[in-house]
C-alpha positions as CSV (number, residue, x, y, z in Angstrom):
1,M,-41.4,3.6,9.2
2,R,-39.3,5.7,11.7
3,R,-37.1,2.7,12.3
4,L,-36.4,2.3,8.6
5,F,-35.6,6.0,8.3
6,M,-33.1,5.8,11.2
7,L,-31.5,2.7,9.6
8,L,-31.1,4.6,6.3
9,V,-29.6,7.6,8.1
10,A,-27.1,5.3,9.9
11,L,-26.1,3.6,6.6
12,A,-25.6,7.0,4.9
13,A,-23.3,8.1,7.8
14,V,-21.3,4.9,7.4
15,L,-20.9,5.3,3.7
16,A,-20.0,9.0,4.0
17,G,-17.3,8.2,6.6
18,A,-15.8,5.3,4.7
19,G,-12.2,5.9,3.9
20,H,-11.9,8.6,6.6
21,A,-10.1,8.0,9.8
22,R,-12.4,7.7,12.8
23,S,-11.3,9.4,16.0
24,G,-8.3,7.6,17.5
25,E,-8.0,5.2,14.6
26,T,-4.4,3.9,14.2
27,V,-2.3,2.8,11.3
28,A,0.9,0.8,12.0
29,V,3.7,1.5,9.6
30,L,6.2,-1.4,9.9
31,G,9.6,0.0,9.0
32,T,11.3,3.3,9.2
33,G,12.9,3.7,5.8
34,R,12.0,5.7,2.7
35,V,8.6,4.1,2.1
36,A,7.7,4.5,5.8
37,A,8.8,8.1,5.8
38,A,6.7,8.8,2.7
39,L,3.5,7.0,3.7
40,G,3.5,7.6,7.5
41,P,3.0,11.4,7.1
42,Q,0.4,10.8,4.4
43,F,-1.7,8.8,6.8
44,A,-1.2,11.4,9.5
45,R,-2.5,14.1,7.2
46,L,-5.7,11.9,6.8
47,G,-6.2,12.1,10.5
48,F,-4.8,8.7,11.6
49,Q,-2.7,8.1,14.6
50,V,0.5,6.7,13.1
51,V,2.7,4.2,15.0
52,Y,5.9,3.1,13.4
53,G,6.8,-0.5,14.1
54,S,10.6,-1.0,14.6
55,R,12.9,-3.7,16.0
56,D,14.5,-0.8,17.9
57,P,12.0,2.0,18.4
58,T,14.4,4.0,20.6
59,R,16.9,4.7,17.8
60,P,17.5,8.4,17.2
61,A,16.6,8.0,13.5
62,V,13.2,6.6,14.5
63,A,12.7,9.5,16.9
64,E,13.4,11.9,14.1
65,L,10.8,10.2,11.9
66,V,8.2,10.4,14.6
67,A,8.9,14.1,15.2
68,A,8.8,14.8,11.4
69,T,5.4,13.0,11.1
70,G,3.9,15.0,14.0
71,A,0.2,14.7,14.7
72,G,0.7,12.5,17.8
73,A,2.8,9.9,15.9
74,S,4.8,7.3,18.0
75,A,7.0,4.3,17.7
76,A,6.8,0.8,19.2
77,G,8.0,-2.7,18.7
78,L,6.5,-4.5,15.7
79,S,4.0,-6.6,17.8
80,E,2.8,-3.7,19.8
81,A,2.4,-1.5,16.8
82,V,0.2,-4.1,15.1
83,A,-1.9,-4.7,18.2
84,R,-2.8,-1.0,18.3
85,A,-3.8,-0.7,14.6
86,R,-6.7,-1.4,12.2
87,Y,-4.4,-0.8,9.1
88,V,-0.9,-2.2,8.8
89,V,1.5,-0.9,6.1
90,V,4.4,-3.3,5.4
91,A,7.2,-0.8,4.6
92,L,10.0,-3.2,5.2
93,P,12.8,-4.4,2.8
94,W,11.8,-7.7,1.2
95,G,14.7,-9.5,2.7
96,A,13.3,-8.7,6.2
97,T,9.6,-9.0,5.5
98,E,8.8,-12.7,5.8
99,Q,10.8,-13.1,9.0
100,A,9.3,-10.0,10.6
101,L,5.7,-10.9,9.7
102,A,6.0,-14.6,10.8
103,G,5.7,-13.6,14.4
104,L,2.9,-11.1,14.1
105,D,-0.9,-11.6,14.6
106,L,-2.3,-9.8,11.6
107,A,-5.8,-11.5,11.6
108,G,-8.6,-9.1,10.8
109,R,-6.2,-6.2,9.9
110,I,-6.2,-4.6,6.5
111,V,-2.6,-5.1,5.4
112,I,-1.3,-2.6,2.8
113,D,1.6,-4.2,0.9
114,P,3.9,-1.9,-1.1
115,T,6.7,-4.5,-1.1
116,N,8.4,-6.2,-4.1
117,A,10.1,-9.6,-4.0
118,L,13.0,-8.4,-6.1
119,R,16.8,-8.8,-6.2
120,V,19.6,-7.4,-8.4
121,G,20.3,-9.9,-11.3
122,P,23.6,-10.7,-13.0
123,E,23.0,-7.9,-15.7
124,G,22.6,-5.3,-13.0
125,L,18.8,-5.1,-13.4
126,M,16.1,-6.2,-11.0
127,E,14.7,-9.7,-11.3
128,M,12.0,-11.6,-9.3
129,A,13.4,-13.2,-6.1
130,V,10.4,-15.7,-5.7
131,E,8.3,-17.7,-8.1
132,T,5.1,-16.1,-7.0
133,S,5.1,-12.6,-5.5
134,A,5.6,-10.8,-2.3
135,G,1.8,-10.1,-2.1
136,E,1.0,-13.8,-2.3
137,R,3.7,-14.7,0.2
138,I,2.4,-12.1,2.7
139,Q,-1.2,-13.4,2.3
140,A,0.0,-16.9,2.9
141,L,1.9,-15.9,6.0
142,A,-1.2,-14.1,7.4
143,P,-4.2,-16.0,6.1
144,G,-6.5,-14.1,8.4
145,A,-5.4,-10.7,7.1
146,R,-7.0,-8.7,4.4
147,V,-4.0,-8.1,2.2
148,V,-4.2,-5.3,-0.4
149,K,-1.2,-4.7,-2.7
150,A,-0.7,-1.0,-3.3
151,F,2.1,1.6,-3.8
152,N,4.6,-1.1,-5.1
153,A,5.2,0.6,-8.5
154,V,5.6,4.2,-7.5
155,G,8.6,6.2,-6.3
156,A,8.8,7.0,-2.6
157,H,9.2,10.7,-3.5
158,V,5.8,10.5,-5.3
159,M,4.2,8.6,-2.4
160,A,5.2,11.5,-0.2
161,D,4.0,14.2,-2.7
162,P,1.9,13.1,-5.7
163,T,2.4,16.5,-7.4
164,A,6.1,15.6,-7.8
165,A,5.1,13.4,-10.8
166,G,3.8,16.4,-12.8
167,G,0.6,14.6,-13.6
168,A,-1.9,11.9,-12.6
169,V,-0.4,8.7,-11.0
170,T,-2.3,5.4,-10.8
171,I,-1.9,3.1,-7.8
172,P,-3.1,-0.4,-9.0
173,L,-4.7,-2.5,-6.2
174,V,-4.9,-6.2,-6.0
175,G,-6.3,-8.5,-3.2
176,N,-8.8,-11.2,-2.5
177,D,-11.1,-9.0,-0.3
178,P,-13.2,-6.5,-2.5
179,A,-14.3,-4.5,0.6
180,A,-10.8,-4.1,1.8
181,K,-9.7,-3.0,-1.7
182,A,-12.5,-0.4,-1.8
183,E,-11.5,0.9,1.6
184,V,-7.9,1.2,0.7
185,A,-8.8,2.9,-2.6
186,R,-10.7,5.6,-0.8
187,L,-7.7,6.3,1.4
188,V,-5.3,6.3,-1.5
189,E,-7.5,8.7,-3.5
190,R,-7.6,11.1,-0.6
191,M,-3.8,11.2,-0.7
192,G,-4.1,12.5,-4.2
193,F,-3.7,9.4,-6.4
194,E,-5.9,7.6,-8.9
195,T,-6.6,3.9,-8.2
196,L,-7.6,0.9,-10.2
197,D,-8.8,-2.5,-8.9
198,L,-6.9,-5.1,-10.9
199,G,-8.1,-8.3,-9.4
200,P,-7.0,-10.9,-6.8
201,I,-3.8,-11.2,-4.9
202,R,-2.3,-13.6,-7.4
203,H,-2.1,-10.6,-9.8
204,A,0.5,-9.2,-7.5
205,R,3.0,-11.1,-9.8
206,A,2.1,-8.7,-12.6
207,L,2.3,-5.6,-10.4
208,E,5.7,-6.6,-9.1
209,A,6.8,-7.2,-12.7
210,M,5.8,-3.6,-13.4
211,T,8.4,-2.6,-10.8
212,L,11.0,-4.4,-12.8
213,L,10.3,-2.1,-15.7
214,Y,10.0,0.9,-13.4
215,M,13.5,0.4,-12.1
216,V,15.2,0.0,-15.5
217,P,16.0,3.8,-16.0
218,Y,17.4,4.0,-12.4
219,M,19.5,0.8,-12.7
220,S,20.7,1.7,-16.2
221,G,21.9,5.2,-15.2
222,R,19.1,6.9,-17.3
223,R,17.4,8.8,-14.5
224,D,16.2,11.4,-17.1
225,E,13.9,8.6,-18.5
226,A,12.4,7.7,-15.1
227,F,8.6,7.6,-15.2
228,E,5.4,7.0,-13.1
229,Y,2.5,4.9,-14.1
230,H,-0.8,6.4,-15.2
231,L,-3.4,3.9,-16.4
232,R,-6.0,5.8,-18.5
233,R,-9.6,4.6,-18.2
234,G,-12.3,4.8,-20.8
235,T,-10.4,3.3,-23.7
236,A,-12.7,0.4,-24.6
237,P,-14.0,0.4,-28.2
238,R,-17.5,1.6,-28.8
239,Q,-18.5,-1.6,-30.4
240,T,-17.2,-4.9,-29.3
241,Q,-18.1,-8.6,-29.4
242,G,-16.4,-9.4,-26.2
243,L,-12.8,-10.5,-25.5
244,R,-11.4,-13.2,-27.7
245,P,-10.0,-16.2,-25.9
246,A,-6.3,-16.8,-26.3
247,Q,-5.5,-18.7,-29.5
């Protein structure tokens, strides 16, 4: 009986600590641009040791980002940063992402993917740059990683400060590993966002298409019409006979 009690106590402690940084736990943020500068400090505030992965970690701009992050943040080469981390945030431009990840061992890591495989089309608006999605390409490059798509359809200024949106913001999550998605959801919610699990990694195609729409006001010079996504729960009808198949 005592053994069962101790097991229950241990399980409760694990569940209570889920989504919280354990002492010395590290997150590698690959990249040093706007997304990295927004999310790195967020993870530092959650108690993580943040290491920025860079092709040139000695650059003055990288040192400035490390100093601004504080909380014992550091910078290293991409491989070293990944080797030190449990979580890996891919905060790289899409054009550099596949080449950078191809040489990294991401097996067993929870990889948080805010990237979008987009390019500027002939009309001056964004369009998809691949037939699938960045999320699927990253999972294919790192089959042993637990890839979770997150933060791809939200402004970097709001990543850094959720209150900048003036209201609730939803971060949709997709990925093939339910436990990894749940873990990322807890972290994202502690940053001040709402989350919604929207299925497997193949649904990253839909999330990246959301970014096409997100960028229209910016690319069209209508910044006053810029928006953030808030997906409201609890809207199912009170009486339903189930979903109708596509006709």
